[in-house]
C-alpha positions, 0 to 999 in steps of 0.5 A, spaced: 269 521 893 266 516 898 267 516 906 265 510 909 265 509 917 266 502 919 266 504 926 271 506 932 276 510 928 276 506 922 274 509 915 275 508 908 276 514 903 275 512 896 277 517 890 273 518 884 279 514 880 278 508 885 284 509 889 282 508 897 285 509 904 283 505 910 284 509 917 286 506 923 283 499 923 281 496 929 281 489 932 274 486 932 275 481 938 276 487 943 273 493 939 266 489 938 266 491 930 266 486 925 272 485 921 274 490 915 272 486 908 275 491 904 281 491 900 284 498 899 290 501 896 293 504 902 292 502 910 294 508 915 295 507 922 296 512 928 299 508 933 305 503 934 302 499 939 294 500 940 290 494 938 284 499 937 288 503 932 294 499 929 291 493 925 293 494 918 296 487 918 288 485 918 287 488 912 286 484 906 289 484 899 296 487 898 295 495 900 301 499 902 301 499 910 304 506 913 304 508 920 303 515 921 307 516 927 313 513 924 312 518 918 311 524 923 318 522 926 321 522 919 320 529 916 312 529 917 310 528 910 310 522 905 308 520 898 304 514 897 301 512 890 301 519 888 297 522 895 301 526 900 300 524 907 302 529 913 303 527 920 304 530 927 306 527 933 302 527 939 300 523 945 294 519 948 291 523 954 296 524 959 292 522 965 289 516 961 285 512 966 287 505 963 294 505 962 300 509 961 299 514 955 303 512 949 305 517 943 300 517 937 300 521 930 294 525 927 295 526 920 292 529 913 291 528 906 288 530 900 283 526 895 279 529 889 281 536 891 278 535 898 283 535 904 281 530 910 284 530 917 284 524 922 285 525 929 288 519 931 287 517 938 290 524 941 287 525 948 289 532 950 288 540 948 291 542 942 298 545 942 298 551 937 302 547 932 297 542 932 292 547 931 296 550 925 297 543 922 289 542 921 288 549 918 284 549 912 282 542 913 275 540 909 273 534 912 275 533 920 274 526 922 273 528 930 274 524 936 267 525 939 267 520 945 271 524 950 275 520 955 280 517 954 281 521 948 280 529 948 275 532 952 269 535 949 270 542 951 277 542 948 275 538 942 269 544 941 275 549 941 279 546 936 273 545 931 272 553 933 280 554 931 280 550 925 274 551 922 273 545 918 267 545 913 265 538 915 266 534 922 265 527 922 265 524 929 268 517 930 270 514 936 264 514 940 260 509 944 255 505 940 251 498 941 257 494 938 263 498 942 265 493 947 269 497 952 264 502 954 269 507 956 266 513 951 260 517 951 254 516 946 254 521 940 249 526 944 254 528 949 258 531 943 252 534 939 250 538 945 256 542 943 253 544 937 246 548 935 241 543 932 241 547 926 248 545 924 248 537 925 246 533 919 244 525 920 246 521 914 242 515 916 247 511 913 255 509 913 257 512 907 257 519 904 259 521 897 262 528 896 265 533 891 268 540 893 262 543 891 258 539 896 262 542 902 258 547 906 261 554 907 261 554 914 262 548 919 257 543 919 257 536 923 255 530 919 253 523 923 254 517 920 252 510 922 257 505 923 257 500 917 260 494 921 
C-alpha cells in the first residue's frame, strides 16, 4: 500500500489493487493547504461540522462519502467497497480554547493486511474503551500538535498502551498551516528516542506487511499540498 499525507489530518491510502481512501479532507482557504486533486474510491470524515475535518464534498470524482461519526452512532462498523471501517465516538478537547467542543469519531480499517487507525480530532486522554479500540493497530495516524487536540503526554501514553508498529504524525504546525494554533513536530518527537524516529523526506511511503517494524517507530512525512 501507499500512504500519502496531504497535510493536517488528510491522507490518501491506496491498496495494491488500486482501491483508495481519503481521510478527513480540509477546507483549503482556512487550513492553508492546497485543494486535494486526487479522486479516491472512498472519502471518510470524522466530524459532522468541522471545516478542517469534514470536507468530503470538496473531493472530486464520484467517491463513496461516509461520515465516521454517523458510523460510530449506528453500530460502529460499516463495509464500503469490501473494506470494513470501524468507528468509535469521541470528543474534541473538553476545555477547547476556541469554541464549545464538538463530538467527533476515531476510526480504523484494513487494506493489504495492514490495519490503519486515524485519531480524527480527539482532544482528551483516551478512555479504556478507546485504547482497546486501537489495540493491534499497525499504522497509527496520530495527532501530533498538542492543543487544541490531545495533549502530547497523553498521546505518548496512548502510543505506549496501544503499541502500534508505525506512528505517522499529523495535525501539527507547518509553514502552510494558517491557524498557527498547534505545535511544531519537534515537540512531539521530544517524547521519543532519536533512534526510534525516521524521516521519509517525502510525502508518501510504500509499505507491505513485511516492512512493518517489530516495535513502535515514528515515521515523519512531508506534507504534499
